[in-house]
C-alpha positions as CSV (number, residue, x, y, z in Angstrom):
1,M,64.1,94.6,35.4
2,T,62.2,96.0,38.4
3,A,63.5,96.3,41.9
4,A,61.1,93.5,42.9
5,E,62.6,91.2,40.3
6,M,66.1,92.1,41.6
7,V,65.1,91.3,45.2
8,N,63.9,87.9,44.2
9,K,66.8,87.0,42.0
10,L,69.5,88.2,44.5
11,D,67.6,87.1,47.6
12,L,67.7,90.5,49.1
13,Q,66.0,91.6,52.4
14,V,63.4,94.4,52.0
15,F,63.8,96.8,55.0
16,S,61.4,99.5,53.7
17,G,60.1,101.4,50.7
18,E,58.0,98.5,49.4
19,K,55.8,100.8,47.4
20,G,58.8,101.5,45.1
21,L,59.5,97.9,44.2
22,D,58.0,98.4,40.8
23,R,60.8,100.9,39.9
24,E,62.8,100.1,36.8
25,I,66.5,99.5,37.2
26,S,68.8,101.0,34.6
27,G,72.2,100.1,36.2
28,G,74.1,100.3,39.4
29,Y,76.5,102.5,41.3
30,M,78.7,101.4,44.2
31,S,80.2,104.0,46.6
32,D,80.3,104.9,50.2
33,L,81.0,108.6,49.6
34,L,77.7,110.6,49.4
35,S,79.3,113.4,47.4
36,D,80.5,110.8,44.8
37,V,77.0,109.4,44.4
38,M,75.5,112.8,44.2
39,G,78.0,113.8,41.5
40,N,78.0,110.5,39.5
41,A,75.0,108.2,40.0
42,D,72.3,108.3,37.4
43,E,68.5,108.2,37.7
44,G,67.2,104.6,37.9
45,Q,70.4,103.1,39.2
46,V,70.7,100.9,42.3
47,W,73.1,102.3,44.9
48,I,75.2,99.8,46.7
49,T,76.7,101.1,50.0
50,L,77.4,100.3,53.7
51,Q,76.1,103.7,54.8
52,T,73.0,103.4,56.9
53,H,72.1,107.0,58.0
54,K,69.2,109.2,56.8
55,N,71.4,111.2,54.3
56,V,71.5,108.1,52.1
57,M,67.8,108.5,51.4
58,A,68.2,112.2,50.7
59,I,70.8,111.5,48.0
60,A,68.7,108.5,46.7
61,S,65.7,110.8,46.3
62,L,67.7,113.7,44.8
63,K,69.2,111.4,42.2
64,E,65.9,109.5,41.7
65,L,67.6,106.2,42.3
66,A,65.7,102.9,41.9
67,A,66.8,101.4,45.2
68,V,69.6,101.2,47.8
69,I,71.3,98.0,48.8
70,L,73.1,97.9,52.2
71,V,75.9,95.4,52.2
72,N,77.7,93.2,54.8
73,G,74.6,92.7,56.9
74,H,74.2,96.3,57.7
75,K,70.7,97.5,58.8
76,P,69.3,101.0,58.3
77,D,68.8,103.5,61.1
78,D,65.1,103.9,62.0
79,D,64.9,107.4,60.5
80,T,66.5,106.1,57.3
81,A,63.9,103.4,56.9
82,A,61.1,105.9,57.6
83,Q,62.5,108.2,54.9
84,S,62.7,105.3,52.5
85,N,59.0,104.7,53.1
86,E,58.2,108.4,52.5
87,E,60.2,108.5,49.3
88,D,59.0,105.1,48.0
89,I,62.6,104.1,47.4
90,P,63.3,100.5,48.4
91,L,65.9,100.1,51.0
92,L,67.3,96.6,50.7
93,G,69.9,94.5,52.5
94,T,72.3,91.6,51.9
95,S,75.0,89.8,53.9
96,M,77.2,89.8,50.8
97,S,80.1,92.2,50.3
98,A,79.9,95.2,48.0
99,F,82.2,93.4,45.6
100,D,80.0,90.3,45.4
101,I,76.6,92.0,45.2
102,T,77.9,94.4,42.5
103,G,79.1,91.5,40.4
104,K,75.8,89.7,40.7
105,L,73.8,92.8,39.9
106,Y,76.0,93.5,36.9
107,E,75.4,90.0,35.6
108,L,71.6,90.4,36.0
109,I,71.5,93.7,34.1
110,Y,74.0,93.2,31.4
111,K,74.1,89.5,30.5
């Protein structure tokens, strides 16, 4: 599944990084601790978080993640969205909780 297909199926908002919507998704990782994501997320995963600052995109780029989903209606900082565009990593949003969107993403990928 591509990030674009995930956006459509989960009704996600695209904040930035549209050029990366063709990225393939291999799984997901949910955490708000940057060090946890840096140490445990795998390439191609979607990162689910409520963090909105620029360091999110630094970690997403370092780990070669497929996309980042911001939960609970959070919106990215301006410099975070700009970095998302530079890295071509989609920065997405939902009003759902981390628990709910993680479950929905799991169902899409593994069922």
